[in-house]
Structure formats: C-alpha cells, structure tokens
PLY file of the C-alpha trace (Angstrom):
ply
format ascii 1.0
element vertex 95
property float x
property float y
property float z
element edge 94
property int vertex1
property int vertex2
end_header
20.90 150.29 126.31
17.38 150.27 127.74
17.67 153.21 130.15
19.20 156.66 130.00
22.74 156.70 131.45
22.14 160.10 133.07
18.55 160.18 134.39
17.59 156.47 134.27
14.45 157.01 132.21
13.45 153.87 130.24
14.05 153.91 126.49
10.96 153.82 124.28
11.26 152.63 120.69
14.20 153.42 118.43
14.97 156.93 119.67
18.62 157.93 119.96
18.32 160.55 122.68
16.58 160.66 126.03
13.54 162.92 125.63
13.89 164.14 129.21
17.56 165.15 129.47
18.76 164.98 125.82
21.67 162.61 126.46
22.42 159.99 123.80
21.90 156.43 124.98
25.27 155.34 123.56
28.08 156.57 121.31
26.71 154.47 118.45
23.33 156.17 118.83
25.01 159.59 118.62
26.86 158.60 115.43
23.70 157.16 113.84
21.75 160.30 114.76
24.40 162.54 113.16
24.50 160.42 109.99
20.71 160.47 109.63
20.65 164.21 110.26
23.37 164.83 107.67
21.60 162.63 105.11
18.32 164.41 105.74
19.85 167.84 105.26
21.28 166.80 101.88
17.96 165.60 100.43
15.09 167.58 98.97
12.75 166.09 101.56
15.04 167.26 104.34
15.30 170.76 102.88
11.50 170.97 102.62
11.18 169.86 106.25
13.53 172.66 107.28
11.52 175.22 105.32
8.16 174.00 106.62
9.40 173.87 110.23
10.74 177.43 110.08
8.86 180.21 111.78
9.25 182.48 108.73
8.77 180.11 105.78
9.25 182.78 103.13
12.65 183.76 104.52
13.65 180.10 104.93
12.74 179.42 101.28
14.73 182.45 100.12
17.73 181.29 102.16
17.55 177.80 100.64
17.31 179.26 97.12
20.33 181.49 97.79
22.32 178.48 98.98
21.23 176.48 95.94
22.13 179.32 93.55
25.54 179.83 95.22
26.39 176.14 94.81
25.42 175.99 91.12
28.18 175.98 88.55
28.28 178.61 85.82
26.96 176.03 83.36
24.09 175.22 85.74
23.20 178.90 86.16
23.23 179.37 82.39
20.93 176.36 81.97
18.45 177.65 84.57
18.32 181.07 82.91
17.93 179.49 79.47
14.96 177.42 80.67
13.44 180.49 82.34
13.79 182.57 79.16
12.35 179.76 77.01
9.29 179.38 79.26
8.79 183.16 79.32
9.04 183.28 75.52
6.53 180.42 75.08
4.05 182.08 77.45
4.46 185.44 75.69
3.87 183.88 72.26
0.79 181.94 73.39
-0.82 184.93 75.08
0 1
1 2
2 3
3 4
4 5
5 6
6 7
7 8
8 9
9 10
10 11
11 12
12 13
13 14
14 15
15 16
16 17
17 18
18 19
19 20
20 21
21 22
22 23
23 24
24 25
25 26
26 27
27 28
28 29
29 30
30 31
31 32
32 33
33 34
34 35
35 36
36 37
37 38
38 39
39 40
40 41
41 42
42 43
43 44
44 45
45 46
46 47
47 48
48 49
49 50
50 51
51 52
52 53
53 54
54 55
55 56
56 57
57 58
58 59
59 60
60 61
61 62
62 63
63 64
64 65
65 66
66 67
67 68
68 69
69 70
70 71
71 72
72 73
73 74
74 75
75 76
76 77
77 78
78 79
79 80
80 81
81 82
82 83
83 84
84 85
85 86
86 87
87 88
88 89
89 90
90 91
91 92
92 93
93 94
C-alpha cells in the first residue's frame, strides 16, 4: 500500500506505520512490526537500545539486571558468583 488508509499520506520507504497518524499500512505490516519488535527486545542489542533510550539510564540498567538475574537458573547464579569470587581473589592476590 502506497498511502495511509486513514489520512492518505504517501508512504516513504519501508516504514510500517504512518508517521502522521500512527496507523499501520496493512495487517501484514503490523505483524512484521510486532515480530521485529519482539526479536529486538530479546537480543542484547535491543536491550542496550532500551537502556540508552531511557530517561534514567542507571535505573533502566538496574531493571534489566534484575530481570536477567530473575531469569537465571540456580546453576547460572552459582556460576556467576563463582566467576565473581575468582576474579576478586585474583585481584586481591595480585595487589
């Protein structure tokens, strides 16, 4: 579709939504937009974009770390703590 179904504005490039009124050009465009958005959220790059776009970056980073920690298995948490303790021990021995 080359124009917006609601306001009639011409479509520019490969955008899925009309920049003026926010309506999707077609149902396929809405589905593609949702799939890309979901894929972006589940990648490290997408998570970093969310953190960098946030008004309070420190709080956004803490929220992402909390989510990450909550989703880790017990074995994963043990591994993270083991690595942390090992690095702390190596730094303490070297200094």
